[in-house]
Each structure stands twice: as structure tokens, then as C-alpha cells.
N, C-alpha and C positions, 0 to 999 in steps of 0.2 A: 645255505649257499645264496649268493646271492647274483641274480639271472640279469643280463644287461641285455635285452633284444636289440637285434639291429632295426636302424631307422629305415623308412624307403628310400631308395636312392632317387634324389633331385636333384636337379641342377646341372652341373658342368664340371667336367673332368680336369684335374691338377696337371699343367704343363709348365715346366721352367725356363729358367735364364742361366747360362753359366759361360764360364769362360776357361779356354785351353785352346791351345793351339796345336799344329803338328797333325802328323798319320801318315799312314800308309796308302797305295795305290788303291783304283776304285775295286771294289768287291765283286762289280758284276756290271754287265752292260746293259741288261734290260732296261726299255724304255718307259716314259711316266705319261701317260695321256695328258693331253692339253686340250681336249675338245671339250662337250658340253654335256651334262646330265640331261636326259632326254623326260620330256614333263608331256603331261594331256594336252591337249587343246586350251588353250585360255588361262594355263598355268604357267608361272614362272619358271624358265629353266637355270641352271645352277652349274658354273664352270665342272671340269671334271677335276681340276687342279688348285689346291690350295698355295698361292706362294707367297713364302715368309722369308726375311731376311732377319738374321740374329747376329751378334757381335762377333763371333768367335767359332773357330773350328771345334768340335770336343776331339777331335783326336782319337777317340775311341770310343766303341760301343759297348765296352766292359760294363756292367752295373757296379757302383760302389766306387769305381777307379779314381773319381777326381772330384771334390766337394765344392765346385762351384756353380753359377746358375744357369749360364748358358747349356753348360753340359747336361746339367739336369733337365733341362728344356727339352732336350735331344731323346734322351734314353727314357725320360717318364713316357714318348710315343710307344715306345716298342714293351718296357717290361712296366709292372703295375705292383703298387704296395700292395698292405692288408688294408689298411684304411687311407683314407682321404679327407682333405679341408675343402669344405664348400666356400664359396666366395663371402658370406659372411662371417668364414672362420670356423663354423660349427664343426666336427668331426663326424664324419661317414665311415661306416664300415665298406669296402672296397672287394677286394678279393675276400676278405672276411665277410661271412654272412652275419654270425653273430657272435658274441664271446660271452664268458665270465669269471668272475673272478674266484676260485674255490676258497682263497684266502687272499692274504696281502701278499704272498712269493709264488702264487701259483693261478697263472693264466691260461685258461681254455679258450683255443680257437676254433671256430667252426668255419670250415671254408665253404664258400657260395659253390652248389654242386651243377655240376654241366661245363665248368669253364676249362677251356681247352688254349693250348699253346698254339701259336701259329702254323704250326708242323701238324696240327691235329691230335697230338696226343693230350690225355686229361693231365689238368695240373691236380698234383697231389701234395699232401702234407709235407711228404718227404723232400718235395719240390722246395717247399718256403724252408725249412730247417736248413737245409743244404745253403739257400741261397743267404741264410742270414750266416750259416756257420762259415763261408767261407770268407766273408766280409772280415769276421776275427780271426782267422787262421792265417789271412796274407794281410792284418793291420791294416784295412783300407779305409779310409779318411770316415765312413760311416760308422766305423767301432765307436764314436762317442754315442751315438745315439742307441746302441744296444749293449754298452758297458755292464749295465746290471743283469743283465742275461747267463745264467748258468747252463752252458749248452752240455754239461757232463750230467745234469739231472733233466734238461728239457727232452722231450720225446715225442716221435711221432704215435699217436694212439689208433688211428686207422687211417686211412686214404685222405678222407675230408678233415682230421682233426687232431691235433697238435697240443701240446702241454708246454707253455714257457716258463720255467721256473726261475726267479728271480734270486740273487746273493741277500737282497734285501726289502721292504717295500718299496716299490717305483711307482709312485703316483700319478706320474705322466708317459708311461709306456705305452699306452697305445697311440697317443699323440705322438710318439717319437718313430713310432712302426707306421707314419705316413710319411715318413720322409723320404722322397722317389730315389736316393741312393741305395735302397733297400728296397727296390724293384725284383720282384721272384723273374729268375731264368729257369729253364728247364734244366736238369742236373742231367739227363739222359743225352738231350744233344750235345752238352759239353765234352760227357766222359766218353762218349761213341763216335764224336767227330775228331776234328783237326784241332779244337779248343782254340779257335780263330775267332776273337771278338770282333772283328770287322767280316765274317764269314758266315761258316755254318754253325758258331755258336751262338748266335744272335737269335734266338728263338724266345720270344715273351709271350705274355697273353694282351699285349696293348693294343689299342685299335689299328696301328700299322706294321708292318713289317719292313725290312729292308729288301730294296732294288740295288740300290746303288751307293757308294760311298766316294767322292772324290776328294780328295787331300787340298785340304786350302780352299776349294771351289763349295762343294753343295753336297747335300745328302738327298737321296729320292727313296720316297717310302711309297708303298700301297696298301690299300684296306687288308686287313688280316679278315680273311672271308671265316676264319672260325671264331671271329671275335664274339663274346658273350653277352653285348649290349646289342638289343635289336635294333636295327635302322642306323648304326655309327659304326664308323668316322660318318659325318654328314656331307663330307667331300671323299671320295674315291682314292685320290692322291694327294701326295702333301710333298713338298718342294722346300727345304731348308736352306736357304743359300749363306756362305759366311763373309760377311764385311767388317774388316774389325776396325777400319776407320770411321770415327763420328762423323765427320764431313760428307765421306763417300756415302754413307747411309742415308745421310739426309738429303743427299743429292739424287738417291735412288727412290726414295718417298716424294722429291718434288717431280720427279719423272714419272712417278705412277707406274714403277718398273717392277713393284711387287703389290700384292695385298694387304698387306701387313709388313712392318719395318719396327722389329723391336729395339727401344732405346736411341733417342736423339738426343743432342746436345740442347739443352732447354734454350738457348738463343735462337735455335733454327724453328720453333712453333710457330711463332706468327707466319713465317715463310710459309710453312707445310699447310697451314690451316687455311691461308688464301689459295692453295691449288684446288679448280675445282673438281671435286671428287673425292677429297681427300680432309682428313682430320685427325687432330691430336687426341688420344685419350691418356690420360694421368690419376693415378689411383695411389693411396698412402701406402708403405710398405713397413715389412717388418724388419727391413735390412738399414744397416748403419754402416759407415766407412770410418775407418780408425786408422790412426799413426799409433803402428806395433813397435815398440820399444825392445829390442833385445837386452834382457838384464842380466845377460851374461858375459857379454862382450864388452870390453872397454872403448870407451870413457862412459857407457851408458849401462854399465855393471853398480856403478857408484850412484845411491838412491839421490845425492844430493845434485848429482848434473842432471838427474831426471826431471827433479824438483826444478832446478833451473829451467828445463825446457818449458815447461807448464807457463813460466813466467816470459816467456820468449815468443809466444805466438797467440795470436786473437781469433779465437773460434768464431766467432758473433761476426766480425769483420771479413773472414776467410769465407764463412758458408755464403752471405750475405754476395759477396764479389764474383762469387766464381758461380753459384746457382740461382740468384737473385730469389725471387720466391718461389722457385721448385724446390719442393723440400724443405728443410728448415734447420735452422743452426741448433746444435746438440741441446738436450733439453735434461738428459741423463744417459747414462753407460747405454742405454740400449732404445729402443723408438718408445715414443709414446703411445702406441695403441698395444704394446706388448704388457703383459699381466708380470711383476714384479718390479716394474721399473722405479727409478730412485730419483726422482725431480727436485726434491725438497734438499737433499742433501748435495746433489752435484750442483744446485745453485749456491749451496754457501760454499763448498769447496772452490769453486771457481768465482768468485766472488772478488778476486784480488785482480782480476783482469790480465791486460797486456802492460809489463812492466821490465822492459828490457834491461834498465839499472839493476833491477833486483837479483835478476838472472844473472848479470855480470859478477854481482858480489856473491853468490852462491857458488858459481864456476868456480872463485878465486878460493873462496873456503874448501871447496873440492880438491885444490892443486892444480887448478888451470886458469892462473891467472892472464894468459894471453889468448883463452877462448880455446876451443876444441872443434875439429872435422870430422862430420858426420855425413853417411852415406843414405840416401833414401831409394828404395826399389818402387817402380811405379808400373805398371802395364803400357807397354807400347799400344796408342789407338785410344786409349783412355782419353780422352780430351781433359773431362772436366778435374779428373785426379791430376794431371799433371800439370793443370793449371793452378789447383791448390798445392801441389809441391812449391811451385814457382811462387805462389803467395808466402807459404811458410818461410821459405827461402830469403826473401826480400824482411819478412819480419826478423826472423833469426839473426841476420846477419850485425843489427847492433847491438844484440843480447851477445854476443860472443860465441856463435853457432856457425861456422863455415858447412852451410846444406849443401851437399853435392847430390843430382839427382841422376839417377841412371835408370834409363828406361829398358825394359825388357818384355820378350814375348810371356806370356803366361806359362806356359810349359817351364821355359827356361828359369823365369823367377820364382817359383814354387819349386823346382829341382833345387836351386841354391838354396834356398830357406830351408826345406825339408831334408834333402840328401846333404849339403855339405854344411848347413847351417853356419854359412859364414855372412853374417849381414850385420848391419848396424839398427836400420829399422825399415817398415814397408808400409805402403799405405795400401790398406785391403780393404773388403766390406766381409762384415758376417751377418746373419742372418738369424732372427730367432723364430725361425721357420713355424713351430707350432703354437707361436702366440704368448708363449709363455719363457720365463726368462733362462729355466732350466737347458732348454736347447741353446741359447748362446752359452751357457757357463759351462755345459757336459761338453762344448769343442773346446774349450780349455784345460781340460782334466788330464792326468798324467795317461799317457798312452795313445793320446789324438794328436794328428798332424799338427793341428793348430797352435798346440802348445809351443812347436818350433819359433813360431812368428815371433814369440815373446820369451821363452824358456823360463817361464814363471812357474817353476814347479816348487809352491810353498805348500808346505802340508796343510797348515791352519786354512789355506784358500778351499784346499781340496777336500778338508772338513764340513767346510761350511758348505758347500755342493751335495755332499754327499747326505749330509744330515736335511738339508732342504727336499732332497728327492725323497725319502721316508716318511713324510709329512702328507696325510691325506686330507688335513681341514685346509682350505684355500685360505683363510685369511691369515692362520699360522704360516703356511707355506709362503705366502706373498712377504712375509716379515724376514722370513729366512733367507730371501731372494734379495732382498734388497740389502742386508747384512754382507751378504756374498759380493755384490756388486759396490758397496761401500768399500770392501776391502780391496779389490779390484783398483776402483777409482783412486783410493789412497797410496796404492804402489807405483803410481806411475808409470804403468808399463803397457796401458791400452788407452788411447785417448780418443774417445769421439767427435770427429769433427764434422758430422752431417748426417742426418736422418733421411733417407731417400724417400722419393718420390719412384713408382715405375711410370713408365710411358713407351707409347707406341704410337706411330701413324698408321692409320686404318683406313681403308678405301671405304667410301660410304654405301657402298653394294654390298659389305662384308655382313652377315647376319648370324649372330649365335656367339660372336667372339667376346670374351672378357678377359682384362687384366686382372692376377690374383695375386695380392699380397703374400699368401702362402707359398713359401720355397721361389717366390718370384715364377711360380707357376701358369702357364696361359692354356686357353680352353679350345685348343684346334680339332679337337673330335666333335666340337659341334659346329664349328664354323663352316661357312658355305657363301659362295660368290654368284649373287645374283647376276644373269646376262641382260 
């Protein structure tokens, strides 16, 4: 038996960025403090509340309900996964204290002792297994991360130990179990209460607990007095306000209306940096933005039409036009910092560049001599993505594509894609949250919600992914991921258009805060505001 001892927990805990609107009325009217934390004479004093602005209202606090970054950033305050990623990308046990592989398909998880939920009840292995099982039972978006687990064979060994059995060797399972959508909730609180995910069901082990949720406005959280990490959170109260519009968020940052403002338009960086007491922080991310083409709906169901589309867009020009030096034009199917990327084959495949005449020739060969009309869905309030859609619209016009842009709130957009499945294409992002290509690829497997973006249900593609996931040798697994990415690239159903950098406006007196590439999570439980 190969024993893997847990590493000492250091550094910061991950919190993420998401995108989702809507929700119900306030769940509580309790007030959050706005004073300061007392200090001994001569010591610094710190604010009682950390004020943060994020781009979207999560709409729900149900674990795993939505697969977007600002949603993760919210729920990660309340629920915690078994593992977490440190800022340097290394994996650390979190609720899991240690683990061991009995063989390639049997993973034994030993939970950290003494961990309690926010209601004071102990965390048990039954809560963990139930939390993972409900994702599968309800086909929630994180199902892609645990698709290899055989729940009929997985079992609770004792209160602090469980066995996860996989249907085949799963080389990256521990990485995937760090996904914030797989945070552990209290089984008893859910089953014995009203099952309200904006009320009494919101019971986790995280640093904060729910005080008040006001749909479309803000979320008020206060410290979980039962939190297992001593001295955390560093700030007793956390206020997350939802401001969808990029310009409005930048205005809030320049007015110093918050301690941290997540995601600014890059054109506002200089103006924010010029404000006394504020600065902009950026880090490379594991996220990329994609044009996702529905290959089951005419005219994009024709491979020749999709090929024509690739000749009608200019990736380098568009990235530079919209984002400037912030982030980078695509250099592979996934972000450069992710293991398994395919930069060489990508450069060769896209060497043809922008050629609208070739695009029109291909459209004519496909039976569309007069061109085609297609619709692209973009989230309302995302200035950069809407500018990108407009740039593609202008490039595609002389190539025979009439691109119509439709802006929708995130909830409406994803409902149209996932529930109705009536769309031509979507401009959306995907994150290789665990720094490995399988995290991206698993989100495209049959049974995952993201497959509905493209409807690319190709058996050979699925086989390439599943084969790669069983390879324990890193070098061989990297080749497998590159083969899968090449196959996806050549199908022209997902076209990367930008490798994202993360950014946030941060007050100069904020201490302990870091942006994190993994899951676009951020470190609120360690942040405090010096007064």
C-alpha cells in the first residue's frame, strides 16, 4: 500500500469567481458589523468587515448548482472541499487530513479530526459521501469532476474515513476533488430542515456562515465560530456586493467604495492605479474564453461551415484589440500554464490566418453561396466579451457570415443552452482548475452540462479523454491530453479566443489577500483591512 502523508497546511485558502444572476428574497435580517477589531495599545487596528465587489449574483447557495467562477467565489466561503490548491499550484489536503491509494482504483480518505459544521455538529465521512453522491444523483455541473467514482462500491468506513472506488484508474482524482463545487454540506441540516439553499440548509465547514442574502444586491456573511482553522477568518464579517456592469465596478473602485473589486475592464487599470490608496493586481490564470459552436444545429452542423468560420476570424487581432497586453491571444487549446497544452500543433493548425475569401469558398461548397446567419450568445454586462463579439461580427461579414449578437443574463443564457439547447454559438469561458488538461476535457464528456455548449458527443473524443485519465505516468499522460486537444481543435467546435489574466482592484491597506489562478478562487479568509 502506498501511503501519501498529508502536507502541513500553509498559505491561503482558495475562494473563486463566478457568474450567475437571479435569486430570492433576503433569508435573514441580521446586521453585519462595520466597526473595527480592537488591538493592544500601539498595535494596528483592523476593520470588522471586509467589503468586496464581485461581478454577479450567485442566485443560490446550493453546493454544485452552477459551474461558473463568481458562484464558486461565494459558496467557497461557506463550504469546503476535501483538497485545495495553494497559490503556487500545489495540491494540499484540506478537509482531508491524509489519503492513501490501496490500488489504482481504491482511494482511502482520512478526514481531519475535530472539524465542525457552522451549526456545531461534527463533520463525518457520511456527509462527504452524501455531498458527492447528490451531485451525481441530481446531475449537477460538478459531475464531470467525479464521473469516475463508482458510488455503488464507495463506502463509509467510519466517521472519519471513507473509501472512494473508481471505475478505472483515475490519475488526477485528488486534484478534481479540490473543485469548489464539490464543497461538503451537512446532510442532517438538509434532511431535517426545510431544504432551503438560501436558508437552513446553508450549513458548511467554511470560514463564514450566512447572515443575509439580498437578491441582486449583496450577501452578508459572518465568521463561523466553529471554524477549524484557529484565528481565521482574519476579518469577522464579509460583505459581497454584486455589480454586474464592468464600468460600474470600475467606478466603485475609483470611489474606494470597497476594499476589493474583482474583475475590471483592463482599460480602467491606469485610472484605478492613479487613485490614492488603490491599486490593480493581476495574475495569469487557467481560464480561457472560447467560441463554442453547436455542431448539432444547422448551419454549424456542417463541418465545412465550421471550417469556413475559422477562416473568417482573426484571433490575434481580436485579442489585441479587446484586451491589449492584458492576458494573451490563444497559443493552444488551453492556457499556457496548464499541463497538457498543445502549442505546437495549434500554431500549425491556425497558420492559415484570416482569409475571408477562402471562407466564402467553403460556404459555397457547403451549399451556402449567399452566406449564412448565425447567432452568438454573450453575457450581459461583460464589456470585453461583448466587444469581442462585435469584433468577430465585423470580421465575419466579408466572409459570408451574418453574426447576430444576443446579450442575456447568465442564468437565462445557460438555461437556453442547457435546458432548451437551442443556440448557434456561445462566447464563454472554461477553466482548467486543477492545472491539468483533464479538468478542461472532463467538462466536455458525455453527461456533463458543458457538452451542451457544442453537442460534440464524439465517441472517439470521449475515448481519448478516458484513456488519458488512466495513465499514471506524467509524460505519457501529457501526450494523451495533447492528442485529445488536437482532435477537439480539428473539429472546430471550440475555438479559444483569449487566455485570461485575473485582476482585481485592491485597497493599499488590505493585508493577506491574493488572487489565485486555481478556480479563480481568492483568499478572503486571510484578508484584513488595516485602519
